[in-house]
DRENFI-458551 format. One line per 2 residues: number of its first residue (from 0); their letters; for each residue x, y, z of C-alpha. Coordinates in steps of 0.2 Angstrom, whole numbers, plus 5000, padded with zeros to 4 digits. Last residue first. Example, Ala and Ser with C-alpha at 12.3 -4.5 7.8 and 13.67 -1.06 7.14 Angstrom:
2
1	sa	5068 4995 5036  5062 4978 5039 $
END
This chain:
96
95	ee	4913 5133 5367  4925 5136 5352 $
93	dl	4939 5123 5352  4957 5129 5355 $
91	kv	4969 5131 5341  4986 5124 5345 $
89	il	5003 5133 5344  5019 5123 5348 $
87	hr	5036 5130 5351  5053 5123 5352 $
85	li	5071 5128 5357  5067 5147 5360 $
83	ne	5083 5157 5362  5087 5157 5344 $
81	dl	5071 5167 5340  5067 5164 5322 $
79	ga	5055 5150 5325  5046 5160 5338 $
77	kr	5045 5174 5325  5037 5163 5312 $
75	sl	5024 5155 5324  5019 5173 5329 $
73	ea	5017 5178 5311  5006 5163 5308 $
71	ea	4996 5167 5323  4994 5185 5317 $
69	ek	4987 5179 5301  4974 5167 5309 $
67	tv	4969 5182 5320  4974 5182 5339 $
65	ei	4967 5177 5356  4980 5170 5367 $
63	qm	4982 5156 5380  5000 5156 5385 $
61	vf	5011 5142 5391  5030 5143 5396 $
59	yy	5043 5129 5399  5061 5133 5404 $
57	gn	5073 5120 5396  5085 5107 5401 $
55	le	5097 5095 5391  5102 5108 5378 $
53	kk	5114 5102 5364  5103 5110 5351 $
51	ip	5088 5099 5358  5094 5085 5369 $
49	ya	5080 5072 5372  5066 5071 5384 $
47	lk	5070 5088 5391  5073 5090 5409 $
45	ke	5062 5104 5416  5064 5122 5422 $
43	gl	5048 5131 5427  5030 5130 5421 $
41	ek	5028 5149 5419  5010 5152 5415 $
39	ye	5001 5166 5405  4982 5167 5402 $
37	av	4971 5178 5391  4986 5186 5381 $
35	kg	4978 5198 5369  4980 5200 5350 $
33	gl	4983 5216 5339  5000 5209 5332 $
31	dt	5010 5220 5344  5000 5212 5359 $
29	vv	5006 5195 5353  5024 5200 5350 $
27	kk	5024 5208 5367  5020 5191 5375 $
25	mn	5034 5183 5365  5046 5197 5371 $
23	ea	5040 5194 5389  5045 5175 5387 $
21	ta	5062 5180 5380  5065 5193 5394 $
19	kv	5061 5180 5407  5074 5169 5400 $
17	ad	5087 5183 5399  5084 5188 5417 $
15	se	5086 5170 5422  5103 5170 5414 $
13	mt	5104 5158 5399  5108 5139 5400 $
11	ak	5090 5135 5402  5086 5138 5384 $
9	vi	5067 5143 5382  5053 5130 5378 $
7	fm	5037 5136 5371  5019 5132 5373 $
5	me	5005 5142 5364  4987 5140 5366 $
3	yk	4975 5147 5353  4959 5157 5353 $
1	nm	4953 5164 5337  4948 5182 5333 $
END
């Protein structure tokens, strides 16, 4: 399995419960694909550099995950389909 870091931004105009549910759903997707979440951080609400889908603020989340290459592609696909996620980025971490 490969190590990745995933950052995603959730709409800030939703209820706080819905924001947390969206983040939990992404964690669940990782475990459903046979991976594991090594580290999970909620960075809070921040102002976006430019409006995305008419949103000015977003909740930032960062996860360090261990998944296969195929699972990473599926995770990226599911994050792109989720309408509550404004942006996401998955970066492969160097092996130590």
